[in-house]
LUMVODO-389915 format. One record per residue (C-alpha): x, y, z; residue number from 1; residue in three letters. Coordinates in pm, whole numbers, plus 50000, padded with zeros to 5 digits. Layout:
LUMVODO-389915
<<X Y Z> NUM ALA>
...
end
This chain:
LUMVODO-389915
<<45371 05236 82228> 1 MET>
<<45432 04865 82185> 2 GLY>
<<45250 04599 81992> 3 GLU>
<<44867 04597 82017> 4 ARG>
<<44667 04277 82005> 5 ILE>
<<44328 04156 82119> 6 LYS>
<<44383 03982 82451> 7 PHE>
<<44258 03626 82457> 8 THR>
<<44386 03330 82648> 9 ASN>
<<44525 03190 82327> 10 GLY>
<<44704 03506 82208> 11 THR>
<<44859 03569 82547> 12 LEU>
<<44968 03209 82594> 13 ALA>
<<45132 03220 82252> 14 ALA>
<<45353 03518 82341> 15 LEU>
<<45712 03402 82369> 16 THR>
<<45982 03573 82580> 17 PRO>
<<46269 03758 82417> 18 GLY>
<<46604 03880 82539> 19 GLU>
<<46449 04193 82694> 20 LYS>
<<46133 04279 82884> 21 LEU>
<<45858 04382 82642> 22 ARG>
<<45499 04503 82662> 23 TYR>
<<45196 04425 82447> 24 VAL>
<<44875 04630 82469> 25 TYR>
<<44509 04526 82462> 26 ASP>
<<44301 04648 82167> 27 GLU>
<<43981 04625 82375> 28 VAL>
<<44073 04804 82701> 29 CYS>
<<44277 05122 82667> 30 GLY>
<<44575 05133 82903> 31 GLY>
<<44582 04761 82971> 32 LEU>
<<44920 04604 82896> 33 ALA>
<<45094 04274 82953> 34 LEU>
<<45464 04252 83026> 35 SER>
<<45657 03949 82899> 36 VAL>
<<45983 03894 83086> 37 ALA>
<<46286 03709 82947> 38 PRO>
<<46222 03440 83205> 39 GLY>
<<45870 03383 83070> 40 GLY>
<<45657 03548 83343> 41 SER>
<<45363 03757 83223> 42 LYS>
<<45204 04039 83427> 43 VAL>
<<44912 04275 83362> 44 PHE>
<<44966 04651 83408> 45 PHE>
<<44767 04969 83367> 46 ARG>
<<44993 05211 83175> 47 ILE>
<<44897 05574 83120> 48 GLY>
<<44951 05930 83233> 49 ARG>
<<44852 06088 83565> 50 VAL>
<<44877 06466 83593> 51 ALA>
<<45090 06463 83279> 52 GLY>
<<45340 06209 83410> 53 ARG>
<<45369 05848 83286> 54 PRO>
<<45261 05590 83540> 55 GLN>
<<45265 05211 83545> 56 ARG>
<<45048 05025 83798> 57 LEU>
<<45076 04651 83847> 58 ARG>
<<44747 04459 83831> 59 ILE>
<<44863 04098 83862> 60 GLY>
<<45013 03793 83688> 61 PRO>
<<44858 03610 83395> 62 PHE>
<<44694 03357 83400> 63 PRO>
<<44629 03384 83775> 64 LYS>
<<44448 03708 83695> 65 ILE>
<<44207 03649 83407> 66 SER>
<<44181 03886 83113> 67 ILE>
<<43833 03993 83221> 68 GLU>
<<43954 04068 83575> 69 GLN>
<<44246 04265 83436> 70 ALA>
<<44017 04473 83210> 71 ARG>
<<43785 04555 83500> 72 LYS>
<<44078 04652 83723> 73 ALA>
<<44231 04867 83450> 74 CYS>
<<43897 05042 83383> 75 ALA>
<<43857 05113 83755> 76 ALA>
<<44205 05267 83774> 77 LEU>
<<44137 05477 83464> 78 SER>
<<43815 05595 83631> 79 GLY>
<<44010 05712 83934> 80 GLU>
<<44250 05904 83710> 81 VAL>
<<43956 06067 83531> 82 ALA>
<<43832 06190 83870> 83 GLN>
<<44166 06358 83935> 84 GLY>
<<44297 06093 84170> 85 LYS>
<<44643 05940 84175> 86 ASP>
<<44605 05562 84211> 87 PRO>
<<44978 05510 84270> 88 ALA>
<<44986 05763 84555> 89 ALA>
<<44676 05617 84717> 90 GLU>
<<44815 05266 84683> 91 ARG>
<<45142 05380 84843> 92 ALA>
<<44948 05544 85124> 93 SER>
<<44750 05227 85191> 94 ARG>
<<45070 05025 85191> 95 LYS>
<<45244 05277 85417> 96 ALA>
<<44961 05254 85667> 97 LYS>
<<45084 04903 85728> 98 GLY>
<<45408 05041 85867> 99 LYS>
<<45500 04902 86205> 100 THR>
<<45555 05116 86512> 101 PHE>
<<45924 05030 86497> 102 GLU>
<<45955 05142 86134> 103 GLU>
<<45798 05478 86213> 104 VAL>
<<46011 05516 86526> 105 PHE>
<<46329 05456 86323> 106 LEU>
<<46214 05711 86064> 107 TRP>
<<46144 05959 86346> 108 TYR>
<<46492 05903 86490> 109 MET>
<<46674 05958 86159> 110 GLU>
<<46467 06248 86028> 111 HIS>
<<46386 06434 86349> 112 HIS>
<<46537 06326 86678> 113 SER>
<<46900 06291 86568> 114 LYS>
<<46880 06611 86362> 115 LEU>
<<46709 06837 86615> 116 LYS>
<<46779 06698 86963> 117 LYS>
<<47110 06681 87145> 118 THR>
<<46946 06427 87377> 119 THR>
<<46834 06187 87101> 120 TRP>
<<47002 05893 87277> 121 GLN>
<<46736 05923 87548> 122 ARG>
<<46467 05850 87289> 123 ASP>
<<46650 05530 87195> 124 GLU>
<<46682 05426 87560> 125 ARG>
<<46313 05495 87630> 126 ARG>
<<46206 05296 87325> 127 TYR>
<<46419 04997 87429> 128 LYS>
<<46301 05021 87790> 129 ALA>
<<45927 05055 87729> 130 HIS>
<<45811 05028 87366> 131 LEU>
<<45979 04731 87196> 132 THR>
<<45669 04515 87254> 133 GLU>
<<45482 04741 87012> 134 TRP>
<<45763 04728 86754> 135 GLY>
<<45605 04475 86515> 136 LYS>
<<45249 04610 86547> 137 LYS>
<<45110 04823 86262> 138 PRO>
<<45121 05174 86400> 139 ILE>
<<44753 05232 86330> 140 HIS>
<<44679 04942 86570> 141 ASN>
<<44842 05126 86864> 142 VAL>
<<44536 05267 87035> 143 ASN>
<<44459 05503 87322> 144 ARG>
<<44384 05224 87570> 145 ALA>
<<44728 05070 87512> 146 MET>
<<44906 05400 87559> 147 VAL>
<<44705 05492 87870> 148 ALA>
<<44772 05153 88029> 149 GLU>
<<45147 05175 87967> 150 LEU>
<<45159 05536 88088> 151 HIS>
<<44991 05437 88414> 152 ALA>
<<45216 05132 88458> 153 LYS>
<<45539 05328 88412> 154 ILE>
<<45409 05602 88639> 155 GLY>
<<45349 05349 88916> 156 ARG>
<<45675 05159 88875> 157 GLU>
<<45921 05425 88757> 158 ARG>
<<45764 05753 88865> 159 GLY>
<<45559 06031 88702> 160 PRO>
<<45848 06182 88508> 161 ARG>
<<45936 05848 88340> 162 ALA>
<<45571 05793 88248> 163 GLY>
<<45544 06140 88096> 164 ASN>
<<45866 06097 87899> 165 HIS>
<<45728 05778 87744> 166 MET>
<<45401 05956 87661> 167 LEU>
<<45589 06242 87494> 168 ASP>
<<45791 05999 87281> 169 LEU>
<<45484 05808 87162> 170 VAL>
<<45311 06139 87085> 171 LYS>
<<45605 06254 86872> 172 SER>
<<45630 05922 86684> 173 VAL>
<<45257 05923 86611> 174 CYS>
<<45267 06284 86494> 175 ARG>
<<45538 06179 86250> 176 THR>
<<45319 05893 86129> 177 SER>
<<45021 06122 86069> 178 ILE>
<<45234 06383 85891> 179 ALA>
<<45357 06114 85650> 180 ASN>
<<45012 05966 85590> 181 GLY>
<<45091 05639 85767> 182 TRP>
<<44809 05670 86022> 183 SER>
<<44519 05901 86092> 184 ASP>
<<44480 05934 86469> 185 VAL>
<<44723 06016 86749> 186 ASN>
<<44641 05770 87031> 187 PRO>
<<44797 05995 87297> 188 THR>
<<44529 06263 87261> 189 LEU>
<<44325 06301 87580> 190 GLY>
<<44575 06120 87805> 191 ILE>
<<44668 06355 88088> 192 LYS>
<<45028 06384 88195> 193 ARG>
<<45113 06307 88555> 194 PHE>
<<45173 06614 88772> 195 PRO>
<<45547 06659 88829> 196 GLU>
<<45697 06835 89126> 197 LEU>
<<45958 07089 89020> 198 GLN>
<<46289 06976 89163> 199 ARG>
<<46479 07259 89332> 200 ASP>
<<46753 07067 89513> 201 ARG>
<<47094 07238 89526> 202 PHE>
<<47396 07249 89754> 203 LEU>
<<47338 07479 90047> 204 THR>
<<47598 07698 90215> 205 GLU>
<<47646 07434 90486> 206 ASP>
<<47672 07149 90233> 207 GLU>
<<47929 07303 89998> 208 LEU>
<<48232 07245 90229> 209 PRO>
<<48132 06879 90268> 210 LYS>
<<48103 06845 89891> 211 PHE>
<<48442 07005 89824> 212 PHE>
<<48614 06788 90088> 213 ALA>
<<48468 06469 89939> 214 ALA>
<<48565 06569 89583> 215 VAL>
<<48923 06641 89688> 216 GLU>
<<48950 06286 89824> 217 GLN>
<<48881 06132 89481> 218 LEU>
<<49183 05947 89349> 219 GLN>
<<49141 06044 88983> 220 ARG>
<<49202 06407 88894> 221 SER>
<<48985 06355 88585> 222 LEU>
<<48676 06289 88800> 223 SER>
<<48765 06573 89039> 224 ARG>
<<48801 06823 88756> 225 ASP>
<<48483 06703 88589> 226 PHE>
<<48267 06749 88899> 227 LEU>
<<48419 07086 88983> 228 LEU>
<<48377 07214 88627> 229 LEU>
<<48010 07116 88646> 230 LEU>
<<47978 07332 88954> 231 LEU>
<<48190 07629 88838> 232 TRP>
<<48033 07655 88492> 233 THR>
<<47673 07564 88572> 234 GLY>
<<47674 07371 88243> 235 ALA>
<<47492 07051 88155> 236 ARG>
<<47670 06723 88207> 237 ARG>
<<47692 06630 87840> 238 GLY>
<<47848 06963 87747> 239 ASN>
<<48116 06937 88016> 240 VAL>
<<48190 06577 87919> 241 GLU>
<<48250 06674 87556> 242 SER>
<<48428 07007 87624> 243 MET>
<<48694 07070 87356> 244 ARG>
<<49001 07291 87358> 245 TRP>
<<48890 07469 87041> 246 ASP>
<<48584 07588 87235> 247 GLU>
<<48794 07743 87514> 248 ILE>
<<48944 08093 87504> 249 ASP>
<<49156 08125 87816> 250 LEU>
<<49257 08482 87733> 251 ALA>
<<48895 08595 87704> 252 ALA>
<<48788 08357 87985> 253 ALA>
<<48504 08211 87777> 254 THR>
<<48377 07872 87671> 255 TRP>
<<48173 07874 87349> 256 THR>
<<47941 07574 87321> 257 ILE>
<<47846 07525 86952> 258 PRO>
<<47478 07508 86863> 259 LYS>
<<47494 07144 86752> 260 GLU>
<<47594 07046 87107> 261 LYS>
<<47364 07281 87298> 262 PHE>
<<47016 07173 87403> 263 LYS>
<<46826 07462 87242> 264 SER>
<<47033 07438 86922> 265 ARG>
<<47197 07779 86955> 266 ARG>
<<47548 07896 87039> 267 VAL>
<<47597 07950 87411> 268 HIS>
<<47891 08138 87560> 269 VAL>
<<47983 08052 87920> 270 VAL>
<<48190 08309 88115> 271 PRO>
<<48467 08120 88293> 272 LEU>
<<48525 08222 88653> 273 ILE>
<<48859 08194 88831> 274 LEU>
<<48822 07841 88982> 275 PRO>
<<48727 07705 88638> 276 ALA>
<<49017 07889 88472> 277 LEU>
<<49262 07743 88724> 278 GLU>
<<49147 07390 88638> 279 ILE>
<<49171 07458 88264> 280 LEU>
<<49514 07624 88294> 281 ALA>
<<49646 07314 88469> 282 ARG>
<<49484 07077 88222> 283 ARG>
<<49622 07262 87921> 284 VAL>
<<49971 07209 88066> 285 GLN>
<<49899 06837 88094> 286 GLU>
<<49741 06813 87747> 287 ARG>
<<49867 06542 87514> 288 THR>
<<49965 06677 87173> 289 ASP>
<<49672 06684 86935> 290 GLY>
<<49412 06570 87190> 291 CYS>
<<49096 06779 87130> 292 PRO>
<<48926 06694 87461> 293 TRP>
<<48965 06892 87782> 294 VAL>
<<48872 06579 87982> 295 LEU>
<<49014 06294 87772> 296 PRO>
<<48952 05928 87846> 297 SER>
<<49028 05589 87691> 298 HIS>
<<48666 05509 87607> 299 GLY>
<<48510 05495 87261> 300 ALA>
<<48409 05862 87270> 301 SER>
<<48760 05976 87357> 302 GLY>
<<48636 06191 87644> 303 HIS>
<<48507 06133 87996> 304 ILE>
<<48160 05991 88040> 305 THR>
<<47947 05980 88350> 306 TRP>
<<48179 05867 88638> 307 PRO>
<<47906 05698 88838> 308 LYS>
<<48137 05534 89091> 309 SER>
<<48315 05865 89164> 310 ALA>
<<47980 06035 89219> 311 TRP>
<<47867 05763 89458> 312 GLN>
<<48195 05799 89647> 313 THR>
<<48139 06174 89685> 314 VAL>
<<47786 06119 89815> 315 LEU>
<<47902 05855 90062> 316 ARG>
<<48196 06054 90200> 317 LYS>
<<48010 06383 90215> 318 SER>
<<47698 06235 90374> 319 GLY>
<<47483 06430 90127> 320 LEU>
<<47152 06270 90035> 321 SER>
<<46897 06322 89759> 322 ASN>
<<47162 06493 89547> 323 LEU>
<<47180 06441 89171> 324 ARG>
<<47446 06548 88926> 325 ILE>
<<47213 06807 88767> 326 HIS>
<<47179 06971 89109> 327 ASP>
<<47532 07108 89066> 328 LEU>
<<47397 07318 88778> 329 ARG>
<<47113 07436 89000> 330 ARG>
<<47364 07527 89269> 331 THR>
<<47525 07789 89046> 332 MET>
<<47183 07940 88972> 333 GLY>
<<47072 07932 89336> 334 SER>
<<47386 08105 89466> 335 VAL>
<<47349 08372 89197> 336 MET>
<<46985 08425 89297> 337 ALA>
<<47065 08443 89669> 338 ALA>
<<47332 08701 89589> 339 GLY>
<<47080 08926 89419> 340 GLY>
<<47136 08824 89056> 341 GLY>
<<46835 08896 88836> 342 SER>
<<46641 08610 88682> 343 LEU>
<<46740 08740 88338> 344 GLN>
<<47110 08721 88427> 345 ILE>
<<47070 08372 88576> 346 ILE>
<<46889 08254 88265> 347 GLY>
<<47165 08400 88048> 348 LYS>
<<47439 08233 88254> 349 ALA>
<<47274 07891 88243> 350 LEU>
<<47161 07918 87882> 351 GLY>
<<46789 07884 87948> 352 HIS>
<<46579 07929 87635> 353 SER>
<<46264 07997 87837> 354 SER>
<<46206 08226 88136> 355 THR>
<<45979 07953 88275> 356 LYS>
<<46287 07738 88340> 357 THR>
<<46451 08019 88537> 358 THR>
<<46143 08072 88758> 359 GLN>
<<46271 07798 88989> 360 ILE>
<<46511 08059 89129> 361 TYR>
<<46243 08324 89188> 362 ALA>
<<46205 08234 89556> 363 ARG>
<<46581 08252 89614> 364 LEU>
<<46599 08577 89419> 365 HIS>
<<46381 08735 89691> 366 LEU>
<<46627 08652 89971> 367 ASP>
<<46847 08963 89936> 368 PRO>
<<46532 09173 89897> 369 VAL>
<<46391 09019 90215> 370 ARG>
<<46714 09090 90404> 371 LEU>
<<46707 09452 90297> 372 ALA>
<<46341 09485 90396> 373 MET>
<<46410 09321 90734> 374 GLU>
<<46692 09569 90795> 375 ALA>
<<46458 09851 90703> 376 ALA>
<<46192 09704 90931> 377 GLY>
<<46433 09698 91224> 378 LYS>
<<46519 10059 91158> 379 THR>
<<46153 10148 91153> 380 MET>
<<46091 09944 91470> 381 GLN>
<<46351 10160 91643> 382 GLY>
<<46110 10448 91605> 383 GLY>
<<45828 10290 91803> 384 LYS>
<<45678 10534 92049> 385 GLY>
<<45834 10821 91857> 386 GLN>
<<45584 10893 91577> 387 PRO>
<<45733 11233 91521> 388 ASP>
<<46026 11065 91343> 389 ARG>
<<45800 10932 91069> 390 ILE>
<<45708 11212 90835> 391 LYS>
end
């Protein structure tokens, strides 16, 4: 404990600075102290213990804050402590509730999105595309009307899926804010998502030859191999782009995607079929010493990234319409389903974490069953007029 004096304007004005910061304490109000800095500034503090731990709370500068004001403020803080409260924590919470939407978004990105989502870059793109206007607003000022209006606007201009993605991002950011005590209400509550049609586009039996012919006409073998590996593995675009040689076992004909690169954050093993193995066997012969990437490129990542121009060339030369790159993944699942593969096997092959995702192939899964039933029906029809054959 430092020097104790009775605080008066005269005694405090007479205090001279030393080489180090020092504190003097008021004889009248317990816990009230004044700091005297080497530069001459003087500041009132409440100094005491909270839950057994020392705590120092700033009240304000002298003489801007009078001694009487400082004593009242100190007594009020001591009263809060006596009631079991933590004035420092409550002050920090009040200050934190002034956090801007951008500050909370950045915290969400560093402490959640980048740690738990392989697709965290999409959150950054969606923020930049739709939410930067809210960046400087205190997050507790982002209300339901604002979110609903933006959701409707994006839905009209960009489509239901884009609107729902924005809504999901805002919901996650606001949940983070509430969990940290920076706001109290999630403004997305009660806003209904737009209905989304489940996309089930894939290459049909008639379209596959057109696709292969167009791919073979591509000038760059890198783009050809990339698109064909998407088809032959049924893997997601990002995983094929970043495929590494240390993930490939040509002898076992497997590709092991590590959990940090897989969407559901678990290890996924892809069985490699013959067409994929042929591509990989050729590429390993062409591999530059020490290059870790199966599909290397000269870009910043070191590996191929989305070859948009090559894809547009394939669409133009094949005459295929309404086809997206992710539909190549669906093509593997659809052909498996049409061939009689169970939904469990399809889900395992594509690495689905939920059976709901695999249900898109349920209709196709019935095709071989329908063919067998039609064959049986024709057999039964052959017995018309001859009931004695049916026992």
